[in-house]
N, C-alpha and C positions, 0 to 999 in steps of 0.2 A: 504494500500500500504506500502511496506517496504522501508526502507532507504538503501542507499548504504553501503556495508560492508567496513571494514578497507582496505581490499585488493583492492576493487574497487576505493576507494579514493586515495590510493597509485597509482593505474593505472592512474587516472585522472592527477596526477602531474608528474609521472615518466614513464608513459607507452610508449611502442614502437609499431612498426607495428604488430609483431606477437600477442602481447597482445590486440591490437585493434581488430584484426580479431577474437580472442577468445572471447572478450567482445561482439562483434556483434553476434557471434554464441550463446553465453549464453543468449542473449536477443533477439534472432531472432523473436520470436512471437510478442513481444512488438513493435519492429521496423517495422515488416511487417504490423501490424495493423495500424501503423501511416504512412505507405507508405514511409518509410525513404529510401533515396538514398544517398549513400556515394559520396561525391565530391572528386574524386581521385586527382584532380589537386592541392588540398590544402596540405600543409605540415602536417605531422603526428601530430605535437604539436597543430595544429588548428583543425584537424579532431577529435581528442580525446574528447575535451570539447563539440563539437557539438553532437557527438554520445551519450556521457554521459548525456547531457541535454535532448535528446530525451527520454531517459529511466527514468531519475530521476527528471526532472524539473516540476514545476508548471507553466503552460503557461497562461499568462494573456494578452488578447487583450485590446487595448486602449478603446474599447467600451463594455468591459465585464460588466455584472451586478455585483454590489458590493457584494451582498449576495452569488453569485456564487464564487467569489474570496475567501471569507471566507470558503466556503464549500470545495473548492479545496485544500486550505492550511490545513484545518482540516483533510482531508483524509490522509495527509502525516504524521500526528503526531501519534506516536505509543502510545497506552494505554492512550490516552487523549480523552475527550469528547468535541465536538464542535457542537453547534447548532446556527443558525442565523435566525433572523426575520427582515424584512424590516419594518420600521416605518415612520411616517411623518417627523421625525427629522433625520433619518439615519438608522443605524443598531443597533439591540440589539443582542449582541453575548454572548452566554452562554458558558463559558469555564470551564470545570470541575465543573459544578454546580453553578458557580458564574456568574451573569449577568453583562455585561459591555456594555454600550452604546458607539457607535462610531458615532459622529455627522458628517453629510455630507453636502456639499454645493449644491448638485444636479447640478453639473457642470462637465466638463471634468477633473477637478482636483481630483475628488473623488476616482479614481482608487488608487492613491498613498496615499490618506488619509486613505482609507480602509487598504491598505497593511501596512502602518506605524502604524495604530491603532491596527491591529491584531498582529503585531510584538511586540507592547508594552504589549499586554496581555500575550504573551508567553515568554517574554524576560528572565525570570528567568531560563528557561529550554532550549529554542530554539532560533535560529536566522535565519532570512531569508536574503539571498543575491542574487543579480541580476547577471546572467551570462553577463559579459561585452559585448560579441559579439552580444547580442540581443538588446543592448541599442538603436541603431539607427533604430530599426524596430518598427512597430506599434503593435508588439506582443512581450512582454517581458517574459523571462524565468527566473525562480527563483529556488534556491536550499534551502531547509530547512533542517537544521541539528541541533543536540543537541549543545548547546553553547560550551560545553567542546570540542567537535570535531573541531569546528571552531577555538578555541584557540590553539589546537594542530596543526592544519593546518597552522595557522598564524605563529607559532613558527618554524615549520618544513620547510615550503615553503613560506617565506614572499614575495619575489618578484613575483614568479609564481602565488601565490594566488591573488595578486593585479592585475595581468594581466587577470586572468580568471574571477574574481568576483568584483563586486562593492558593497560596504557597503551601505545600505539604510539609507539615512540621510534626513533631512528636505527639502533639495533642489531637490532631485531626483523626476523626473516626466517624462512622455512621451515627447520626443523632439518635 
């Protein structure tokens, strides 16, 4: 799977209604496959992140299997190799040929233990952030981008970036 282009990231932060309709047209197949329906009653600045997330997010349900979370994030990484195996202690994740264990508690807290553990493995090149609007749901949406792109977005759109995304820290979990 590909990552968003620079132009699409600019759209996310600066987009208007005509650009929203063009984005929808450009990604019609993906949106139709996911049975996306645009909520017209929302303001454009709320609609854009929702549509963008449908196209580029990794969706994690609170009950998702942890190995599946790693597999989903791994699919988003370009030119990276990710394999995962479930063990009696948690997960063994092989990232670019190196084995990394992620210890799990085998409880509901494991979803974010897995996400934080995977983020730790990729932190030199990539960062994962939560779409803020998905936080109060039982299904969280994440965007994974090269670290340099996040730094550029933080500099270029500091306030809007904090409105759209939440940084994954040690306290983040499903509410």
